[in-house]
C-alpha positions as CSV (number, residue, x, y, z in Angstrom):
1,M,30.5,188.5,47.4
2,Q,33.6,190.3,48.7
3,D,35.2,187.0,49.7
4,E,34.7,185.8,46.2
5,N,36.5,188.8,44.8
6,V,39.4,188.3,47.2
7,T,39.7,184.7,46.1
8,E,39.6,185.7,42.4
9,V,42.4,188.2,42.9
10,R,44.5,185.7,44.9
11,D,44.0,183.0,42.2
12,L,45.0,185.5,39.4
13,E,48.1,186.6,41.4
14,W,49.1,182.9,41.9
15,A,48.7,182.2,38.2
16,R,50.7,185.3,37.1
17,R,53.5,184.6,39.6
18,T,53.7,180.9,38.8
19,F,53.7,181.3,35.0
20,A,55.9,184.4,34.9
21,N,58.8,182.0,34.1
22,D,57.0,180.8,30.9
23,R,58.9,183.6,29.3
24,F,58.3,182.7,25.6
25,A,54.5,183.1,26.2
26,T,54.6,186.0,28.6
27,E,57.5,188.1,27.3
28,A,58.0,187.2,23.7
29,A,54.4,186.6,22.7
30,G,52.9,189.0,25.3
31,V,50.2,186.7,26.7
32,I,48.4,188.1,29.7
33,I,46.6,185.9,32.1
34,E,43.2,187.6,32.6
35,E,41.4,185.1,34.8
36,A,42.4,181.9,36.6
37,G,40.2,179.5,38.5
38,D,39.3,175.9,39.1
39,Q,39.5,174.2,35.7
40,V,39.0,177.4,33.7
41,C,41.3,180.1,32.5
42,R,41.1,183.2,30.2
43,C,44.1,184.9,28.6
44,S,44.7,187.6,26.0
45,M,47.4,188.6,23.5
46,K,47.6,192.0,21.8
47,I,48.5,191.4,18.1
48,T,51.7,193.2,17.1
49,P,53.9,193.0,14.0
50,V,56.0,190.2,15.6
51,H,52.8,188.0,15.6
52,K,52.3,188.3,11.8
53,N,53.4,185.8,9.2
54,A,54.7,186.6,5.7
55,A,51.2,186.9,4.3
56,G,50.2,189.5,7.0
57,G,48.0,187.2,9.0
58,V,48.5,186.1,12.6
59,M,51.0,183.3,12.7
60,G,49.6,179.9,13.7
61,G,52.3,179.4,16.3
62,A,51.3,182.7,18.0
63,I,47.7,181.5,18.2
64,F,48.9,178.1,19.6
65,T,51.1,179.8,22.1
66,L,48.2,181.7,23.5
67,A,46.1,178.6,23.7
68,D,48.9,176.5,25.2
69,L,49.5,178.9,28.1
70,T,45.8,179.1,28.7
71,F,45.6,175.3,29.0
72,A,48.7,175.3,31.3
73,V,47.2,177.7,33.7
74,A,43.8,176.0,33.8
75,A,45.2,172.4,34.1
76,N,47.8,173.3,36.8
77,F,45.5,175.4,38.9
78,G,45.4,174.1,42.4
79,G,48.9,172.8,42.3
80,R,48.5,169.5,40.3
81,M,51.4,169.5,37.9
82,T,50.1,168.7,34.5
83,V,51.9,168.6,31.2
84,S,50.4,168.3,27.7
85,I,50.8,164.9,25.9
86,S,48.7,165.6,22.9
87,S,47.3,168.7,21.2
88,N,45.3,169.6,18.1
89,I,44.5,173.0,16.6
90,S,41.9,173.8,14.0
91,F,42.1,177.2,12.4
92,I,38.6,178.3,11.5
93,G,38.8,182.0,10.9
94,A,41.2,184.8,10.1
95,C,41.9,187.4,12.8
96,K,40.5,190.8,11.9
97,G,40.9,192.4,15.3
98,D,43.8,193.8,17.4
99,T,43.6,191.3,20.3
100,L,43.1,187.6,20.7
101,Y,41.3,186.1,23.7
102,S,41.4,182.4,24.7
103,T,39.2,180.5,27.1
104,A,40.1,177.0,28.4
105,R,37.4,174.7,29.7
106,C,37.9,171.3,31.3
107,I,36.0,168.6,29.5
108,K,37.4,165.7,31.6
109,A,39.6,165.8,34.8
110,G,40.7,162.3,35.7
111,R,43.2,160.9,38.2
112,S,46.1,160.8,35.7
113,T,44.8,162.6,32.5
114,C,42.7,165.6,31.6
115,F,41.2,167.0,28.4
116,Y,40.6,170.6,27.7
117,E,39.1,172.6,24.9
118,I,40.4,176.1,24.3
119,D,38.5,178.6,22.1
120,V,40.4,181.5,20.6
121,V,38.5,184.6,19.4
122,D,39.4,188.1,18.4
123,D,38.2,191.3,19.9
124,L,35.6,191.6,17.1
125,G,34.0,188.2,18.2
126,T,35.4,186.2,15.3
127,K,36.2,182.6,16.2
128,I,39.8,182.0,15.2
129,A,40.7,178.5,16.4
130,I,39.6,175.6,18.5
131,V,42.4,173.8,20.4
132,T,42.1,170.5,22.2
133,I,44.8,169.4,24.6
134,T,45.2,166.1,26.6
135,G,47.2,166.5,29.7
136,F,49.1,164.1,31.9
137,V,48.8,164.7,35.7
138,K,52.1,164.1,37.3
139,D,52.6,162.9,40.9
140,Q,54.4,166.1,41.9
141,K,52.9,169.3,43.0
142,F,53.4,172.7,41.2
């Protein structure tokens, strides 16, 4: 069990160090990588006034930014450089909480493409969005 905890910490440190240069997501939007592992990732984003749109709700772009970084960490985990080639977001609920959480799950991991589903919920358990992203696996390593 202790070796498993050490691996989880090392994986999280790798993810945070690697994606620190994704400054729009990490600095401007405030996305925090909470968990990183083989084909799964969890991130969070505390809602601040900068995330709000003119109507007072959370801006769709902020929600997508959270989901996009979550995909990037999950799809690139292990060093296979992967970029998104197609994405879709379906907004299904309004955020009532103070924090958004996203979880990426790999649906298909092929030799040159992958497909992920990212669920976004708020801290009250409300499902906010479902995002699907198709990625292209490049020949180069991360």
